[in-house]
C-alpha positions in Angstrom: -9.3 10.5 -22.9 -11.7 8.0 -21.4 -14.0 5.7 -23.4 -16.9 3.4 -22.6 -19.4 1.0 -24.0 -23.2 1.4 -24.1 -23.6 2.3 -20.4 -23.3 5.7 -18.9 -19.6 6.6 -18.5 -18.2 8.6 -15.6 -16.0 11.6 -16.4 -12.2 11.5 -16.1 -10.4 12.2 -12.8 -9.9 9.0 -10.9 -12.6 8.4 -8.4 -15.4 10.1 -10.4 -16.8 6.7 -11.5 -18.1 6.4 -7.9 -19.7 9.9 -7.9 -23.2 8.8 -7.4 -22.7 5.4 -5.9 -22.7 4.0 -2.4 -21.4 1.1 -0.5 -22.9 -2.1 -2.0 -25.8 -3.5 -0.1 -26.0 -7.2 0.6 -29.8 -7.0 0.5 -32.3 -5.2 -1.7 -33.9 -2.9 0.7 -32.2 -3.2 4.1 -29.5 -0.6 3.5 -29.1 3.0 4.1 -26.2 5.3 3.4 -25.4 8.7 4.8 -22.6 10.9 3.5 -21.3 14.4 4.5 -19.0 16.5 2.4 -17.0 19.6 2.9 -13.6 20.5 4.4 -12.6 19.3 7.8 -14.0 21.4 10.6 -11.4 23.6 12.4 -12.9 22.4 15.6 -12.6 18.7 14.9 -12.1 16.5 18.0 -8.7 15.8 19.2 -7.5 12.2 18.8 -8.9 10.1 21.5 -10.8 13.0 23.2 -12.3 11.6 26.4 -15.6 11.3 24.6 -17.5 14.5 24.8 -16.1 16.4 21.8 -15.5 13.4 19.6 -18.9 11.8 20.4 -20.8 15.1 20.0 -19.0 15.8 16.7 -19.8 12.4 15.2 -23.4 12.6 16.6 -23.9 15.9 14.8 -22.5 14.6 11.6 -24.8 11.5 11.7 -28.0 13.4 12.7 -30.7 13.5 10.1 -30.6 16.4 7.6 -33.7 18.4 6.9 -35.3 17.3 3.7 -34.4 20.5 2.0 -30.7 20.0 2.6 -30.5 16.2 2.1 -28.7 15.2 -1.1 -31.0 13.7 -3.6 -28.8 10.7 -4.3 -27.8 9.5 -0.8 -29.9 6.4 -1.0 -28.5 5.1 -4.2 -26.6 1.8 -3.8 -23.3 0.7 -5.1 -23.9 -2.1 -7.7 -23.1 -5.6 -6.4 -21.6 -6.6 -9.7 -18.3 -4.8 -9.0 -18.0 -6.8 -5.8 -18.0 -10.2 -7.5 -15.0 -11.8 -5.9 -14.7 -14.4 -8.6 -12.7 -17.6 -8.2 -9.7 -17.6 -6.0 -6.6 -17.4 -8.2 -3.9 -19.9 -8.2 -0.8 -18.4 -6.6 1.3 -20.3 -9.1 -0.7 -19.0 -12.1 1.6 -16.1 -12.6 3.4 -14.6 -15.5 5.7 -17.6 -15.6 2.8 -20.1 -15.9 1.4 -21.7 -19.0 -1.7 -20.7 -20.9 -2.9 -17.2 -20.9 -4.9 -17.4 -24.1 -7.8 -14.8 -23.8 -10.2 -17.6 -25.0 -9.3 -19.7 -21.9 -12.1 -19.6 -19.4 -9.8 -19.8 -16.3 -7.8 -16.9 -17.6 -10.8 -14.8 -18.3 -12.4 -15.6 -14.9 -9.7 -13.7 -13.0 -10.9 -10.5 -11.3 -8.0 -8.4 -12.4 -5.2 -8.5 -14.9 -2.1 -6.4 -15.0 0.1 -6.1 -18.1 3.4 -4.4 -18.7 4.7 -4.0 -22.3 7.0 -1.7 -24.2 5.9 1.1 -26.6 6.7 -1.2 -29.4 4.3 -3.8 -28.1 6.9 -6.2 -26.7 5.4 -8.2 -23.8 7.2 -7.8 -20.4 4.9 -9.0 -17.7 1.4 -10.4 -17.2 -0.1 -11.2 -13.8 -1.7 -14.4 -15.2 -0.7 -16.7 -18.0 2.3 -16.6 -20.3 3.3 -13.4 -22.0 4.1 -15.3 -25.2 0.5 -16.4 -25.4 -0.7 -12.8 -24.8 1.5 -11.1 -27.5 -1.5 -10.5 -29.7 -3.6 -9.1 -26.9 -0.8 -6.7 -25.9 -0.4 -5.7 -29.5 -4.0 -4.6 -29.5 -3.3 -2.5 -26.4 -0.4 -0.8 -28.1 -2.5 -0.1 -31.2 -5.2 1.5 -29.0 -2.7 3.8 -27.3 -0.9 4.7 -30.6 -4.2 5.4 -32.3 -5.3 7.9 -29.6 -1.8 9.4 -29.5 -1.9 10.0 -33.2 -4.8 12.4 -32.6 -2.8 14.3 -30.0 -4.6 12.8 -27.0 -3.8 10.2 -24.4 -6.0 7.3 -23.4 -6.5 7.0 -19.6 -9.3 4.6 -19.1 -12.0 2.6 -20.9 -15.3 1.6 -19.1 -17.1 -1.4 -20.6 -20.0 -2.8 -18.6 -18.5 -4.1 -15.3 -14.9 -3.8 -16.5 -12.4 -1.0 -16.2 -9.3 -0.7 -18.4 -6.8 1.7 -17.0 -3.7 2.8 -19.0 -0.5 4.3 -17.6 2.4 5.4 -19.8 5.7 5.7 -18.0 8.5 6.6 -20.4 9.0 3.7 -22.8 6.8 1.4 -20.7 3.0 0.9 -21.0 1.1 -0.5 -18.0 -2.5 -1.7 -18.3 -4.9 -2.9 -15.7 -8.1 -4.7 -16.7 -10.4 -5.0 -13.7 -13.9 -6.0 -12.6 -13.1 -5.3 -8.9 -14.5 -2.4 -6.9 -11.3 -0.4 -7.3 -11.7 3.1 -8.9 -9.6 4.2 -11.8 -7.4 6.3 -9.5 -6.7 3.2 -7.2 -5.9 1.0 -10.2 -3.5 3.8 -11.4 -1.8 3.8 -8.0 -1.4 0.0 -8.3 0.2 0.4 -11.7 2.5 3.0 -10.4 3.6 0.6 -7.7 4.3 -2.1 -10.3 6.3 0.4 -12.3 8.2 1.4 -9.1 9.1 -2.2 -8.5 10.6 -2.5 -12.0 12.5 0.8 -11.6 13.8 -0.4 -8.3 15.6 -3.1 -10.2 16.8 -1.2 -13.2 16.4 2.5 -12.6 14.4 4.8 -14.9 17.5 6.1 -16.7 18.6 2.5 -17.6 15.2 1.6 -19.0 15.1 4.8 -21.1 18.6 4.2 -22.4 17.9 0.6 -23.3 14.8 1.4 -25.3 16.4 4.5 -26.9 19.2 2.1 -28.2 16.8 -0.7 -29.2 13.1 0.0 -29.3 12.0 -3.7 -29.5 14.4 -4.9 -26.7 13.0 -7.8 -24.6 13.2 -6.3 -21.1 12.4 -9.7 -19.6 16.1 -10.6 -19.9 17.0 -8.0 -17.3 13.9 -8.7 -15.1 14.4 -12.5 -15.0 13.4 -13.6 -11.5 11.5 -10.4 -10.7 8.1 -11.8 -11.9 7.4 -13.4 -8.6 8.2 -10.2 -6.8 5.6 -8.4 -8.9 3.2 -11.3 -8.2 3.7 -10.9 -4.5 3.1 -7.2 -4.8 -0.2 -7.6 -6.6 -1.3 -10.4 -4.2 -0.6 -8.1 -1.2 -2.8 -5.4 -2.7 -5.6 -7.9 -3.0 -5.2 -9.3 0.5 -4.3 -6.2 2.5 -4.9 -2.9 0.6 -4.2 -0.7 3.6 -0.7 0.3 2.7 -1.5 1.3 -0.9 -4.9 3.0 0.0 -3.5 5.0 2.8 0.0 5.7 1.5 1.5 4.5 4.7 3.4 1.7 6.3 2.2 -0.6 9.1 4.4 -0.7 12.2 4.8 -3.7 14.5 2.9 -3.0 17.8 5.8 -2.8 20.3 6.4 -1.3 23.8 7.7 2.2 23.5 10.8 1.6 25.7 11.9 -1.4 23.6 11.3 0.4 20.3 13.3 3.4 21.5 16.1 1.2 22.7 16.2 -0.4 19.3 16.2 3.0 17.6 19.1 4.1 19.8 21.0 0.9 18.9 20.6 1.6 15.2 21.7 5.2 15.7 24.9 4.0 17.3 25.8 1.3 14.8 26.9 3.3 11.9 29.6 3.3 9.2 30.6 5.8 6.5 28.1 6.1 3.7 25.2 4.5 5.7 22.0 6.3 4.8 19.2 4.3 6.3 18.9 1.5 8.9 15.6 -0.5 9.1 14.5 -3.3 11.4 11.5 -5.2 10.1 9.6 -8.5 10.6 7.0 -10.0 8.3 6.9 -6.9 6.1 6.1 -4.6 9.0 8.3 -1.9 10.4 9.9 -2.2 13.8 12.0 0.9 13.7 14.1 2.9 11.3 16.9 5.4 11.6 18.1 7.7 8.9 21.3 9.7 8.2 20.7 13.4 8.7 22.6 14.6 5.6 22.0 12.0 3.0 18.2 12.2 3.2 18.0 15.9 4.2 16.9 17.3 0.8 14.5 14.5 -0.2 12.4 12.9 2.4 12.0 9.1 2.3 8.6 8.5 0.7 6.4 5.8 2.4 6.0 4.1 -1.0 9.8 3.7 -1.1 9.9 2.4 2.4 7.0 0.0 1.7 9.0 -1.2 -1.4 12.0 -2.0 0.8 9.8 -3.8 3.4 8.2 -5.9 0.6 11.7 -6.5 -0.9 13.3 -7.8 2.3 10.2 -10.0 3.0 11.0 -12.0 -0.1 11.8 -15.7 0.3 15.3 -15.0 -1.2 16.2 -13.2 2.1 14.8 -16.0 4.3 18.3 -16.9 5.5 21.9 -15.6 5.4 22.8 -12.2 4.1 22.7 -10.4 0.8 24.2 -7.4 -0.9 22.4 -5.8 -3.9 21.8 -2.5 -5.5 18.3 -1.1 -5.2 16.7 2.1 -6.5 14.2 4.1 -4.5 12.0 5.5 -7.3 10.4 8.3 -5.3 13.7 9.5 -3.8 15.8 9.3 -7.0 14.5 7.1 -9.9 17.8 7.3 -11.7 20.3 6.1 -9.1 21.1 3.2 -6.8 21.7 2.7 -3.2 23.5 -0.4 -2.0 21.4 -2.6 0.3 22.7 -5.1 2.9 20.0 -7.5 4.1 20.4 -10.1 6.8 18.2 -12.2 9.1 19.3 -11.6 12.7 20.4 -14.6 14.8 18.2 -17.1 12.8 15.1 -15.1 13.8 12.4 -13.7 11.5 13.7 -10.2 12.3 15.4 -8.6 9.3 18.0 -5.9 9.2 18.3 -3.6 6.2 21.2 -1.2 5.8 21.1 1.2 2.9 24.4 2.7 1.9 26.0 4.7 -0.8 29.4 2.9 -1.2 29.8 0.1 -3.6 32.5 -1.8 -1.6 31.0 -1.4 1.8 29.7 -5.0 2.3 32.2 -5.9 5.0 31.6 -2.6 6.9 27.8 -3.3 6.7 28.3 -6.8 8.0 30.3 -5.4 10.9 27.3 -3.1 11.7 25.0 -6.1 11.6 27.1 -7.9 14.2 27.0 -4.9 16.4 23.2 -4.7 16.1 22.9 -8.4 16.9 25.1 -8.1 20.0 23.1 -5.1 21.1 19.7 -6.8 20.6 20.9 -9.8 22.6 21.9 -7.5 25.4 18.5 -5.9 25.3 16.8 -9.3 25.2 14.9 -8.1 22.1 15.5 -11.0 19.7 13.6 -13.7 21.7 10.8 -11.2 22.4 10.3 -10.3 18.8 10.8 -13.9 17.6 8.2 -15.3 20.0 5.6 -12.7 19.1 6.3 -13.1 15.4 5.7 -16.9 15.6 2.5 -16.4 17.5 0.7 -14.6 14.7 0.5 -15.1 11.0 -2.6 -13.2 9.8 -1.2 -10.2 8.1 1.9 -12.0 6.7 4.0 -15.0 7.6 5.7 -14.2 10.8 4.0 -10.9 11.2 3.1 -9.3 14.6 -0.6 -8.5 15.0 -3.2 -7.9 17.6 -6.9 -8.8 18.0 -9.7 -6.3 17.6 -10.9 -7.5 21.0 -8.1 -5.5 22.5 -10.0 -2.3 21.8 -12.8 -3.4 24.1 -15.6 -2.1 21.9 -18.3 -4.8 21.3 -19.6 -4.8 17.8 -16.3 -3.7 16.2 -15.0 -6.2 13.7 -12.1 -4.5 12.0 -10.7 -1.1 11.3 -7.9 0.9 9.4 -6.5 3.9 11.2 -4.0 6.4 10.0 -2.9 9.4 12.1 -2.6 12.7 10.3 -1.3 14.9 13.1 2.3 14.0 12.6 4.9 16.7 13.2 6.1 18.1 9.9 9.7 16.9 10.4 8.5 13.3 10.8 6.2 13.1 7.8 8.6 10.8 6.0 7.0 8.0 8.0 3.2 8.1 7.5 1.9 5.0 9.3 -1.3 3.1 9.8 -2.5 0.3 12.0 -5.2 -2.4 11.8 -5.9 -5.6 13.8 -5.7 -9.1 12.4 -8.7 -10.3 10.5 -10.9 -12.6 12.5 -14.3 -14.2 12.1 -16.5 -13.6 10.1 -13.5 -12.7 7.8 -11.6 -15.9 8.2 -12.2 -17.1 4.7 -10.4 -15.7 1.7 -13.6 -14.7 -0.1 -14.9 -12.8 3.0 -11.5 -11.0 3.4 -11.6 -10.1 -0.3 -15.1 -8.7 0.1 -14.0 -6.5 3.1 -11.0 -5.2 1.1 -13.5 -4.3 -1.7 -15.6 -2.4 0.7 -12.7 -0.5 2.1 -11.6 0.4 -1.5 -15.1 1.7 -2.2 -15.2 3.8 1.0 -11.7 5.3 0.2 -12.6 6.1 -3.4 -15.8 7.9 -2.2 -14.1 9.8 0.6 -11.3 11.0 -1.7 -13.4 11.7 -4.9 -11.7 14.6 -6.7 -15.1 16.0 -7.8 -17.0 15.7 -4.5 -14.9 14.6 -1.5 -16.6 13.6 1.7 -15.8 13.7 5.4 -18.0 10.9 6.6 -19.8 7.9 5.2 -22.1 5.8 7.3 -23.7 2.7 5.7 -25.8 -0.2 7.0 -25.9 -3.4 5.0 -27.0 -6.9 5.5 -23.7 -8.3 6.6 -22.0 -5.3 8.3 -22.2 -1.6 9.1 -19.5 0.6 7.8 -18.3 4.0 8.9 -15.5 6.0 7.3 -14.4 9.3 8.7 -11.6 11.6 7.7 -10.6 14.7 9.7 -7.5 16.9 10.0 -6.2 14.5 12.7 -6.9 11.0 11.4 -8.4 8.9 8.6 -10.5 6.0 9.9 -12.4 3.1 8.3 -14.4 0.8 10.6 -16.4 -2.4 10.0 -19.1 -3.0 12.6 -21.7 -5.7 13.3 -24.9 -5.2 11.2 -26.9 -5.1 14.4 -25.1 -2.0 15.7 -27.4 1.1 15.9 -26.3 4.6 14.9 -25.9 5.5 18.6 -24.0 2.3 19.1 -21.7 3.1 16.2 -20.9 6.5 17.7 -20.0 4.8 21.0 -17.8 2.2 19.3 -15.9 4.8 17.4 -15.4 6.9 20.5 -14.0 3.9 22.4 -11.7 3.1 19.4 -10.3 6.7 19.3 -9.7 6.6 23.1 -7.9 3.2 22.7 -5.7 4.5 19.9 -4.8 7.5 21.9 -3.9 5.3 24.8 -1.9 2.9 22.7 -0.3 5.3 20.1 3.2 4.9 21.5 2.9 1.2 21.1 1.3 1.3 17.6 3.3 4.0 15.9 6.8 5.4 15.7 6.3 8.9 16.9 9.8 10.3 16.6 12.0 8.3 14.2 15.7 8.5 15.2 18.4 10.2 13.1 22.1 9.9 13.2 25.3 11.3 11.6 27.8 9.0 10.0 31.6 9.6 9.8 32.8 11.3 6.6 33.0 9.0 3.6 36.4 8.2 2.0 37.4 10.4 -0.9 37.2 7.5 -3.3 33.4 7.5 -2.9 31.7 7.8 -6.3 28.4 9.2 -5.0 28.0 12.8 -6.4 24.3 13.4 -5.6 23.2 13.5 -2.0 25.5 10.5 -1.4 23.5 8.5 -4.0 25.4 6.4 -6.6 24.0 7.2 -10.0 26.1 4.8 -12.2 25.4 1.2 -13.2 
């Protein structure tokens, strides 16, 4: 069930609210949009084709349609109201902050709110303000859901003027997003699923269900104490850099192939019984990962779980020393724990994550860490990664990045690229790449505006009712081109002065560059290893995964 106010309401389905909309124009009449729908062509150009096939394919797609074939709504514009960036939020104004009264102007001025509460209406989390001050508001949300459920229906979204209210029921938990951003209902739902996954990673789904079955009005904040800032960071990252959530992929550190392969080989050799996954990361980006063949054989590691781990090890709590904690991977098994060993290597920003199945394996994991450190010193990898990490801080503190100027395509300002032609056996690591944000997107409000544009393009390309293959849009401040084929998904931001022929040339150069640099930008063949048999005292009955508490 979806409801709305006095304005026309889109039908249910996720991205349908953008059915007849276009990328917002910065001016009133200097914009044009062009969209092409239909399935990907069997003869789509190979990634980085030397220019002829890719350039001809894109030229054909962008050539004018006869009037009889042109869609009648292609010149409609996306409303600018949804792109209102609003005031920049205070990073400290999180769920632990004061205030939160819905009558407070600062609270109401936020672009997006996220709430988590129990079926009984017990507040659990609010992105802004204090949950105590919002208990009445959350009570109204619970009443809305209960009222609709009493009629045998389920509420999914409410559209009211420039606001969207998206509801997500996950067991005994209710998650609600109230947004006036450009995100579609489907994108907001994915964001709520990520928030739920973060909660489950701490408690497991089975534990949450058992707690509320025993006591319906239990205050879950007791068990989530300290996790509020983790949820705040998650929602902040979606606002600043939506690529991972939009594309369902992880960003890899650009690294020379020989060094990446040497690090993968090193992880493959440093094993211990019960070790399921080894990850090297820096600044929330993946350097390389190696997985145990048997433990993860039946269920592939989902990119959402891997991204959750990358965000987790990027927390300030792991800024120094080593830690040992249980962690649940909701997409792999929402009802069980792995045991995670996290350590910074040699006082560098490089982080090692070892995921195991044995409760008492801390010292064995620490021994693995020392072997990895010794191996990285022998390779000379730590100084190389440390120097590069300190030289860039755009994507995240200490994160490696590259400039869009490296592409050598004048007029190209930014892009998101996700390869889709990954061998089936390696699909557990969907990846994407993007350069650092540079002028004119140096200011926070401009970065936010670009993120909004990408979200619009993504929602329109992946509309469940009318998906598209290509969107080309000229606005006052930039030209945008989004293209999805069987081999890649691409979002580009170009100078507003670039012509259509120039845009085709820029995209052709970009595809050639990605093809040339793919071994540096992506992990093409993630290493796997086999660990020694685990001792008979191991308690892990399912796929090596511990399911107790």
